[in-house]
N, CA, C and O atoms as CSV, one atom per row, in Angstrom:
chain,resi,resn,atom,element,x,y,z
A,1,MET,N,N,27.606,11.009,-18.972
A,1,MET,CA,C,26.488,10.530,-19.084
A,1,MET,C,C,25.747,11.517,-19.658
A,1,MET,O,O,26.259,12.626,-19.504
A,2,ILE,N,N,24.484,11.508,-20.408
A,2,ILE,CA,C,23.631,12.749,-20.916
A,2,ILE,C,C,22.496,12.599,-20.598
A,2,ILE,O,O,22.117,11.429,-20.654
A,3,LEU,N,N,21.476,13.626,-20.144
A,3,LEU,CA,C,20.353,13.589,-19.859
A,3,LEU,C,C,19.662,14.686,-20.559
A,3,LEU,O,O,19.990,15.862,-20.396
A,4,SER,N,N,18.632,14.278,-21.398
A,4,SER,CA,C,17.623,15.162,-21.983
A,4,SER,C,C,16.461,15.490,-21.794
A,4,SER,O,O,15.778,14.505,-21.511
A,5,ASP,N,N,15.962,16.323,-21.814
A,5,ASP,CA,C,14.327,16.643,-21.702
A,5,ASP,C,C,13.705,16.056,-20.488
A,5,ASP,O,O,14.240,15.238,-19.738
A,6,GLY,N,N,12.619,16.519,-20.387
A,6,GLY,CA,C,11.777,16.227,-18.930
A,6,GLY,C,C,10.213,16.865,-19.451
A,6,GLY,O,O,9.712,17.172,-20.532
A,7,VAL,N,N,9.826,16.863,-18.155
A,7,VAL,CA,C,8.383,17.352,-18.307
A,7,VAL,C,C,8.297,18.321,-17.101
A,7,VAL,O,O,8.903,18.112,-16.050
A,8,GLN,N,N,7.414,19.517,-17.349
A,8,GLN,CA,C,7.194,20.587,-16.216
A,8,GLN,C,C,5.786,20.583,-15.920
A,8,GLN,O,O,4.976,20.825,-16.815
A,9,MET,N,N,5.448,20.346,-14.820
A,9,MET,CA,C,3.757,20.612,-14.282
A,9,MET,C,C,3.620,22.189,-13.989
A,9,MET,O,O,4.354,22.827,-13.234
A,10,VAL,N,N,2.568,22.679,-14.713
A,10,VAL,CA,C,2.196,23.849,-14.161
A,10,VAL,C,C,0.811,23.775,-13.891
A,10,VAL,O,O,0.111,22.872,-14.349
A,11,VAL,N,N,0.322,24.809,-13.068
A,11,VAL,CA,C,-0.806,24.787,-12.751
A,11,VAL,C,C,-1.587,25.985,-13.167
A,11,VAL,O,O,-1.136,27.106,-12.930
A,12,ASP,N,N,-2.797,25.813,-13.810
A,12,ASP,CA,C,-3.342,26.951,-14.556
A,12,ASP,C,C,-4.858,26.869,-14.102
A,12,ASP,O,O,-5.604,25.923,-14.355
A,13,GLU,N,N,-5.139,27.820,-13.510
A,13,GLU,CA,C,-6.785,28.066,-12.911
A,13,GLU,C,C,-7.049,26.442,-12.137
A,13,GLU,O,O,-8.036,25.768,-12.433
A,14,GLY,N,N,-6.296,26.103,-11.404
A,14,GLY,CA,C,-6.329,24.890,-10.524
A,14,GLY,C,C,-6.098,23.721,-11.457
A,14,GLY,O,O,-6.164,22.584,-10.991
A,15,GLU,N,N,-5.814,23.924,-12.824
A,15,GLU,CA,C,-5.879,22.350,-13.603
A,15,GLU,C,C,-4.082,22.140,-13.763
A,15,GLU,O,O,-3.346,23.050,-14.145
A,16,GLU,N,N,-3.703,21.042,-13.460
A,16,GLU,CA,C,-2.354,20.549,-13.519
A,16,GLU,C,C,-2.107,20.354,-15.157
A,16,GLU,O,O,-2.921,19.622,-15.720
A,17,ILE,N,N,-1.151,20.891,-15.890
A,17,ILE,CA,C,-0.914,20.615,-16.989
A,17,ILE,C,C,0.634,20.238,-17.042
A,17,ILE,O,O,1.376,20.841,-16.268
A,18,PHE,N,N,1.208,19.219,-17.958
A,18,PHE,CA,C,2.276,18.797,-18.050
A,18,PHE,C,C,2.828,19.065,-19.595
A,18,PHE,O,O,2.501,18.542,-20.659
A,19,ASN,N,N,3.807,20.104,-19.276
A,19,ASN,CA,C,4.474,20.426,-20.546
A,19,ASN,C,C,5.854,19.916,-20.790
A,19,ASN,O,O,6.487,19.413,-19.862
A,20,MET,N,N,6.326,20.013,-21.918
A,20,MET,CA,C,7.469,19.247,-22.680
A,20,MET,C,C,8.666,20.473,-21.751
A,20,MET,O,O,8.415,21.669,-21.600
A,21,SER,N,N,9.870,19.799,-21.270
A,21,SER,CA,C,10.728,20.719,-20.682
A,21,SER,C,C,12.077,20.520,-21.451
A,21,SER,O,O,12.847,19.737,-20.894
A,22,PRO,N,N,12.524,21.092,-22.654
A,22,PRO,CA,C,13.558,20.767,-23.212
A,22,PRO,C,C,14.764,21.130,-22.589
A,22,PRO,O,O,14.691,22.166,-21.929
A,23,GLY,N,N,15.815,20.583,-22.617
A,23,GLY,CA,C,17.039,20.964,-22.373
A,23,GLY,C,C,18.412,19.368,-22.047
A,23,GLY,O,O,18.038,18.205,-21.900
A,24,SER,N,N,19.466,19.688,-22.024
A,24,SER,CA,C,20.327,18.614,-22.279
A,24,SER,C,C,21.354,19.063,-21.324
A,24,SER,O,O,21.644,20.260,-21.325
A,25,ILE,N,N,21.996,18.183,-20.433
A,25,ILE,CA,C,22.973,18.179,-19.673
A,25,ILE,C,C,24.140,16.859,-19.683
A,25,ILE,O,O,23.843,15.668,-19.763
A,26,LYS,N,N,25.173,17.283,-19.606
A,26,LYS,CA,C,26.195,16.338,-19.672
A,26,LYS,C,C,27.013,16.041,-17.908
A,26,LYS,O,O,27.465,16.913,-17.165
A,27,GLY,N,N,26.975,14.817,-17.711
A,27,GLY,CA,C,27.478,14.486,-16.311
A,27,GLY,C,C,28.900,13.792,-16.541
A,27,GLY,O,O,29.069,12.872,-17.341
A,28,GLU,N,N,29.849,14.319,-15.781
A,28,GLU,CA,C,31.152,13.627,-15.825
A,28,GLU,C,C,31.600,13.088,-14.360
A,28,GLU,O,O,31.702,13.794,-13.357
A,29,ILE,N,N,31.822,11.821,-14.435
A,29,ILE,CA,C,31.940,11.226,-13.278
A,29,ILE,C,C,33.321,11.672,-12.853
A,29,ILE,O,O,34.141,11.707,-13.769
A,30,ASN,N,N,33.755,12.027,-11.620
A,30,ASN,CA,C,35.179,12.176,-11.067
A,30,ASN,C,C,35.810,10.716,-10.806
A,30,ASN,O,O,35.291,9.903,-10.042
A,31,SER,N,N,36.999,10.483,-11.536
A,31,SER,CA,C,37.418,9.217,-11.373
A,31,SER,C,C,37.969,9.099,-9.924
A,31,SER,O,O,37.870,8.029,-9.325
A,32,GLU,N,N,38.456,10.015,-9.446
A,32,GLU,CA,C,39.031,9.887,-7.956
A,32,GLU,C,C,37.880,9.664,-6.919
A,32,GLU,O,O,38.152,8.912,-5.982
A,33,GLU,N,N,36.650,10.208,-6.961
A,33,GLU,CA,C,35.503,10.342,-6.039
A,33,GLU,C,C,34.308,10.032,-6.897
A,33,GLU,O,O,33.663,10.908,-7.471
A,34,HIS,N,N,33.978,8.434,-6.974
A,34,HIS,CA,C,32.980,8.158,-8.167
A,34,HIS,C,C,31.465,8.693,-7.515
A,34,HIS,O,O,30.480,8.615,-8.249
A,35,THR,N,N,31.324,9.206,-6.197
A,35,THR,CA,C,30.186,9.905,-6.144
A,35,THR,C,C,29.869,11.331,-6.382
A,35,THR,O,O,28.852,11.931,-6.035
A,36,GLU,N,N,30.830,11.755,-6.987
A,36,GLU,CA,C,30.882,13.371,-7.514
A,36,GLU,C,C,30.622,13.315,-9.123
A,36,GLU,O,O,31.346,12.687,-9.896
A,37,ILE,N,N,29.687,13.930,-9.433
A,37,ILE,CA,C,29.313,14.225,-10.905
A,37,ILE,C,C,29.298,15.771,-11.142
A,37,ILE,O,O,28.724,16.552,-10.383
A,38,ASN,N,N,29.976,16.138,-12.256
A,38,ASN,CA,C,30.362,17.506,-12.411
A,38,ASN,C,C,29.383,17.643,-13.642
A,38,ASN,O,O,29.687,17.066,-14.686
A,39,TRP,N,N,28.250,18.365,-13.566
A,39,TRP,CA,C,27.303,18.603,-14.436
A,39,TRP,C,C,27.565,19.865,-15.448
A,39,TRP,O,O,28.280,20.803,-15.095
A,40,SER,N,N,27.008,19.823,-16.583
A,40,SER,CA,C,27.225,21.058,-17.402
A,40,SER,C,C,26.004,20.969,-18.446
A,40,SER,O,O,25.515,19.897,-18.800
A,41,ARG,N,N,25.599,22.155,-18.866
A,41,ARG,CA,C,24.659,22.279,-19.823
A,41,ARG,C,C,25.212,22.140,-21.459
A,41,ARG,O,O,26.176,22.706,-21.975
A,42,ILE,N,N,24.542,21.478,-21.879
A,42,ILE,CA,C,25.038,21.358,-23.529
A,42,ILE,C,C,23.970,21.751,-24.244
A,42,ILE,O,O,22.848,21.944,-23.775
A,43,GLN,N,N,24.372,21.906,-25.650
A,43,GLN,CA,C,23.356,22.435,-26.960
A,43,GLN,C,C,22.279,21.459,-26.971
A,43,GLN,O,O,22.640,20.283,-26.930
A,44,GLN,N,N,21.108,21.685,-27.015
A,44,GLN,CA,C,19.784,20.873,-27.103
A,44,GLN,C,C,19.842,19.986,-28.363
A,44,GLN,O,O,20.307,20.505,-29.378
A,45,HIS,N,N,19.499,18.940,-28.404
A,45,HIS,CA,C,19.605,17.731,-29.384
A,45,HIS,C,C,18.472,18.280,-30.503
A,45,HIS,O,O,17.424,18.855,-30.208
A,46,PRO,N,N,18.933,17.967,-31.830
A,46,PRO,CA,C,18.024,18.509,-32.938
A,46,PRO,C,C,16.645,17.839,-32.747
A,46,PRO,O,O,16.511,16.810,-32.084
A,47,GLY,N,N,15.684,18.442,-33.330
A,47,GLY,CA,C,14.279,18.320,-33.176
A,47,GLY,C,C,13.629,18.872,-32.047
A,47,GLY,O,O,14.252,19.668,-31.344
A,48,GLU,N,N,12.450,18.558,-31.772
A,48,GLU,CA,C,11.801,18.960,-30.408
A,48,GLU,C,C,12.095,18.102,-29.215
A,48,GLU,O,O,12.901,17.174,-29.276
A,49,ALA,N,N,11.540,18.370,-28.302
A,49,ALA,CA,C,11.929,17.756,-26.893
A,49,ALA,C,C,10.943,16.360,-26.947
A,49,ALA,O,O,9.864,16.237,-27.526
A,50,ARG,N,N,11.707,15.335,-26.124
A,50,ARG,CA,C,10.948,14.162,-26.318
A,50,ARG,C,C,10.953,13.630,-24.812
A,50,ARG,O,O,11.825,13.895,-23.985
A,51,TYR,N,N,9.860,12.859,-24.606
A,51,TYR,CA,C,9.724,12.310,-23.327
A,51,TYR,C,C,9.914,10.892,-23.438
A,51,TYR,O,O,9.462,10.240,-24.380
A,52,ARG,N,N,10.579,10.401,-22.484
A,52,ARG,CA,C,11.069,8.852,-22.296
A,52,ARG,C,C,11.699,8.234,-23.488
A,52,ARG,O,O,11.332,7.157,-23.957
A,53,MET,N,N,12.588,8.906,-23.922
A,53,MET,CA,C,13.723,8.207,-25.131
A,53,MET,C,C,14.173,7.224,-24.437
A,53,MET,O,O,14.187,7.129,-23.210
A,54,ALA,N,N,14.618,6.334,-25.366
A,54,ALA,CA,C,15.829,5.261,-24.964
A,54,ALA,C,C,16.972,5.836,-25.363
A,54,ALA,O,O,17.079,6.602,-26.321
A,55,ALA,N,N,18.148,5.349,-24.380
A,55,ALA,CA,C,19.315,5.741,-24.790
A,55,ALA,C,C,20.364,4.481,-24.571
A,55,ALA,O,O,20.030,3.554,-23.833
A,56,VAL,N,N,21.691,4.482,-25.263
A,56,VAL,CA,C,22.369,3.639,-24.995
A,56,VAL,C,C,23.722,4.240,-25.581
A,56,VAL,O,O,23.748,4.978,-26.566
A,57,GLY,N,N,25.020,3.776,-24.745
A,57,GLY,CA,C,26.097,4.366,-25.285
A,57,GLY,C,C,26.902,3.264,-26.060
A,57,GLY,O,O,26.923,2.067,-25.774
A,58,VAL,N,N,27.529,3.853,-27.045
A,58,VAL,CA,C,28.212,2.920,-28.227
A,58,VAL,C,C,29.710,3.211,-28.165
A,58,VAL,O,O,29.999,4.201,-27.493
A,59,SER,N,N,30.493,2.695,-28.604
A,59,SER,CA,C,31.826,2.965,-28.627
A,59,SER,C,C,32.476,2.832,-30.303
A,59,SER,O,O,33.614,3.216,-30.572
A,60,SER,N,N,31.617,2.277,-31.243
A,60,SER,CA,C,32.263,2.361,-32.654
A,60,SER,C,C,30.966,2.655,-33.538
A,60,SER,O,O,29.814,2.244,-33.399
A,61,PRO,N,N,31.523,3.488,-34.483
A,61,PRO,CA,C,32.750,3.797,-34.955
A,61,PRO,C,C,33.342,5.028,-34.209
A,61,PRO,O,O,34.524,5.368,-34.255
A,62,VAL,N,N,32.314,5.668,-33.490
A,62,VAL,CA,C,33.137,6.853,-32.610
A,62,VAL,C,C,32.136,6.628,-31.170
A,62,VAL,O,O,31.027,6.093,-31.173
A,63,GLU,N,N,32.906,7.230,-29.883
A,63,GLU,CA,C,32.059,6.876,-28.643
A,63,GLU,C,C,30.826,8.054,-28.892
A,63,GLU,O,O,31.103,9.101,-29.476
A,64,MET,N,N,29.625,7.811,-28.454
A,64,MET,CA,C,28.589,8.574,-28.575
A,64,MET,C,C,27.275,7.920,-27.749
A,64,MET,O,O,27.132,6.697,-27.760
A,65,VAL,N,N,26.476,8.643,-27.150
A,65,VAL,CA,C,25.410,8.295,-26.539
A,65,VAL,C,C,24.074,8.491,-27.627
A,65,VAL,O,O,23.666,9.569,-28.059
A,66,VAL,N,N,23.650,7.435,-27.864
A,66,VAL,CA,C,22.415,7.325,-29.033
A,66,VAL,C,C,21.064,7.135,-28.363
A,66,VAL,O,O,20.723,6.251,-27.578
A,67,PHE,N,N,20.259,8.322,-28.922
A,67,PHE,CA,C,19.019,8.309,-28.213
A,67,PHE,C,C,17.857,8.041,-29.530
A,67,PHE,O,O,17.859,8.505,-30.670
A,68,ALA,N,N,17.014,7.220,-28.940
A,68,ALA,CA,C,15.818,6.641,-29.995
A,68,ALA,C,C,14.206,7.083,-29.324
A,68,ALA,O,O,14.070,7.390,-28.140
A,69,GLY,N,N,13.137,7.048,-30.247
A,69,GLY,CA,C,12.123,7.162,-29.743
A,69,GLY,C,C,11.485,8.210,-28.977
A,69,GLY,O,O,11.675,9.345,-29.415
A,70,GLY,N,N,10.823,8.110,-28.007
A,70,GLY,CA,C,10.384,8.946,-27.184
A,70,GLY,C,C,9.054,9.765,-27.769
A,70,GLY,O,O,8.674,9.580,-28.925
A,71,SER,N,N,8.465,10.576,-26.973
A,71,SER,CA,C,7.350,11.162,-27.623
A,71,SER,C,C,7.213,12.445,-27.321
A,71,SER,O,O,7.801,12.831,-26.311
A,72,SER,N,N,6.510,13.303,-28.010
A,72,SER,CA,C,6.478,14.717,-27.932
A,72,SER,C,C,5.354,15.292,-26.976
A,72,SER,O,O,5.351,16.465,-26.601
A,73,ASN,N,N,4.291,14.249,-26.576
A,73,ASN,CA,C,3.289,14.419,-25.831
A,73,ASN,C,C,3.589,13.436,-24.619
A,73,ASN,O,O,3.616,12.206,-24.675
A,74,PRO,N,N,3.804,14.230,-23.531
A,74,PRO,CA,C,4.011,13.369,-22.074
A,74,PRO,C,C,2.843,12.762,-21.815
A,74,PRO,O,O,1.714,13.248,-21.870
A,75,TYR,N,N,3.285,11.304,-21.432
A,75,TYR,CA,C,2.222,10.132,-21.020
A,75,TYR,C,C,2.518,9.498,-19.743
A,75,TYR,O,O,3.619,9.433,-19.195
A,76,ASN,N,N,1.213,8.959,-19.268
A,76,ASN,CA,C,1.654,7.837,-18.294
A,76,ASN,C,C,1.933,6.605,-18.798
A,76,ASN,O,O,2.182,6.460,-19.995
A,77,TYR,N,N,1.917,5.563,-17.910
A,77,TYR,CA,C,2.673,4.388,-18.158
A,77,TYR,C,C,1.565,3.483,-19.540
A,77,TYR,O,O,1.975,2.646,-20.343
A,78,ASN,N,N,0.459,3.900,-19.439
A,78,ASN,CA,C,-0.523,3.471,-20.580
A,78,ASN,C,C,-0.570,3.908,-21.900
A,78,ASN,O,O,-1.340,3.479,-22.759
A,79,GLY,N,N,0.357,4.859,-22.054
A,79,GLY,CA,C,0.761,5.425,-23.337
A,79,GLY,C,C,-0.337,6.559,-23.639
A,79,GLY,O,O,-0.252,7.175,-24.701
A,80,ILE,N,N,-1.259,6.819,-22.820
A,80,ILE,CA,C,-2.120,7.879,-22.909
A,80,ILE,C,C,-1.393,9.067,-22.324
A,80,ILE,O,O,-0.710,8.903,-21.313
A,81,GLY,N,N,-1.509,10.392,-22.962
A,81,GLY,CA,C,-0.881,11.516,-22.396
A,81,GLY,C,C,-1.647,12.123,-21.427
A,81,GLY,O,O,-2.841,11.839,-21.336
A,82,TYR,N,N,-1.041,13.048,-20.572
A,82,TYR,CA,C,-1.566,13.585,-19.534
A,82,TYR,C,C,-2.723,14.524,-19.952
A,82,TYR,O,O,-3.508,14.983,-19.122
A,83,ASN,N,N,-2.786,14.760,-21.131
A,83,ASN,CA,C,-3.746,15.499,-21.799
A,83,ASN,C,C,-5.077,14.710,-22.487
A,83,ASN,O,O,-5.874,15.182,-23.298
A,84,SER,N,N,-5.057,13.453,-21.942
A,84,SER,CA,C,-5.837,12.257,-22.594
A,84,SER,C,C,-5.888,11.959,-23.908
A,84,SER,O,O,-6.815,11.322,-24.407
A,85,LYS,N,N,-4.830,12.432,-24.590
A,85,LYS,CA,C,-4.555,11.965,-25.973
A,85,LYS,C,C,-3.589,11.074,-25.981
A,85,LYS,O,O,-2.720,11.103,-25.109
A,86,PRO,N,N,-3.595,10.060,-27.058
A,86,PRO,CA,C,-2.633,8.796,-27.347
A,86,PRO,C,C,-1.144,9.668,-27.458
A,86,PRO,O,O,-1.101,10.827,-27.871
A,87,SER,N,N,-0.205,9.061,-27.109
A,87,SER,CA,C,1.126,9.520,-27.239
A,87,SER,C,C,1.820,8.610,-28.220
A,87,SER,O,O,1.718,7.403,-27.998
A,88,PHE,N,N,2.461,8.975,-29.194
A,88,PHE,CA,C,3.058,8.115,-30.065
A,88,PHE,C,C,4.500,8.175,-30.094
A,88,PHE,O,O,5.033,9.215,-29.707
A,89,ALA,N,N,5.264,7.136,-30.527
A,89,ALA,CA,C,6.741,7.164,-30.367
A,89,ALA,C,C,7.366,8.009,-31.776
A,89,ALA,O,O,6.777,7.931,-32.854
A,90,SER,N,N,8.466,8.711,-31.622
A,90,SER,CA,C,9.029,9.267,-32.575
A,90,SER,C,C,9.784,8.137,-33.178
A,90,SER,O,O,10.093,7.099,-32.594
A,91,ASN,N,N,10.054,8.463,-34.447
A,91,ASN,CA,C,11.184,7.370,-35.124
A,91,ASN,C,C,12.624,8.358,-35.605
A,91,ASN,O,O,13.446,8.119,-36.490
A,92,THR,N,N,12.558,9.321,-34.818
A,92,THR,CA,C,14.060,9.830,-34.503
A,92,THR,C,C,15.060,9.311,-33.948
A,92,THR,O,O,14.892,9.051,-32.757
A,93,VAL,N,N,16.138,9.042,-34.423
A,93,VAL,CA,C,17.371,8.770,-34.014
A,93,VAL,C,C,18.552,9.653,-33.803
A,93,VAL,O,O,18.949,10.125,-34.868
A,94,PHE,N,N,19.186,9.995,-32.832
A,94,PHE,CA,C,20.110,10.999,-32.836
A,94,PHE,C,C,21.414,10.597,-31.725
A,94,PHE,O,O,21.143,10.019,-30.672
A,95,GLY,N,N,22.488,10.875,-31.994
A,95,GLY,CA,C,23.378,10.742,-30.881
A,95,GLY,C,C,24.329,12.086,-30.721
A,95,GLY,O,O,24.553,13.008,-31.506
A,96,TYR,N,N,24.797,11.815,-29.378
A,96,TYR,CA,C,25.734,12.914,-28.868
A,96,TYR,C,C,27.051,12.473,-29.074
A,96,TYR,O,O,27.398,11.565,-28.318
A,97,ARG,N,N,28.033,12.939,-30.042
A,97,ARG,CA,C,29.376,12.663,-30.086
A,97,ARG,C,C,30.172,13.150,-28.748
A,97,ARG,O,O,29.995,14.273,-28.274
A,98,LEU,N,N,31.025,12.238,-28.215
A,98,LEU,CA,C,31.588,12.529,-27.034
A,98,LEU,C,C,33.077,13.065,-27.569
A,98,LEU,O,O,33.730,13.808,-26.836
A,99,ASP,N,N,33.558,12.682,-28.802
A,99,ASP,CA,C,34.688,13.152,-29.116
A,99,ASP,C,C,34.565,14.927,-29.710
A,99,ASP,O,O,35.538,15.680,-29.680
A,100,THR,N,N,33.252,15.325,-30.197
A,100,THR,CA,C,33.368,16.478,-30.492
A,100,THR,C,C,32.256,17.363,-29.805
A,100,THR,O,O,32.022,18.561,-29.963
A,101,ASN,N,N,31.682,16.498,-29.056
A,101,ASN,CA,C,30.766,17.230,-28.102
A,101,ASN,C,C,29.465,18.064,-29.000
A,101,ASN,O,O,28.930,19.128,-28.689
A,102,GLN,N,N,29.207,17.271,-30.085
A,102,GLN,CA,C,28.165,18.058,-30.838
A,102,GLN,C,C,26.992,16.729,-31.141
A,102,GLN,O,O,27.269,15.530,-31.157
A,103,TRP,N,N,25.873,17.244,-31.328
A,103,TRP,CA,C,24.626,16.000,-31.733
A,103,TRP,C,C,24.756,15.954,-33.126
A,103,TRP,O,O,25.029,16.922,-33.837
A,104,VAL,N,N,24.510,14.552,-33.582
A,104,VAL,CA,C,24.064,14.167,-35.089
A,104,VAL,C,C,23.026,13.471,-35.186
A,104,VAL,O,O,22.559,12.783,-34.278
A,105,GLU,N,N,22.524,13.606,-36.433
A,105,GLU,CA,C,21.059,12.997,-36.895
A,105,GLU,C,C,21.207,11.589,-37.168
A,105,GLU,O,O,21.975,11.417,-38.115
A,106,LEU,N,N,20.737,10.484,-36.667
A,106,LEU,CA,C,21.510,9.364,-37.418
A,106,LEU,C,C,20.339,8.789,-38.248
A,106,LEU,O,O,20.603,8.009,-39.162
A,107,ALA,N,N,18.923,9.169,-37.949
A,107,ALA,CA,C,17.888,8.590,-38.699
A,107,ALA,C,C,16.504,9.370,-38.394
A,107,ALA,O,O,15.463,9.021,-38.951
């Protein structure tokens, strides 16, 4: 499994600020002990960090985890950013190839 990006809250003069936190990690489940996941850092995906991307695993033509959408402005459930500005979905699509351990841009 692949996890990418998130949000980091910082407090500046008493104000809570939510900043994008780029980063990607790969988790491999131990086939002998399914409750054990071995995590490792991987190269960051192309482009800027995204918040709440959708992802799906595909097996054809190659095994990869495909990510789509997400926003560069972290937001609450109503689509309004924690900074009170609307958040817009990215039209970027990219995948992490499991055979080469590399990111590829798809759209």
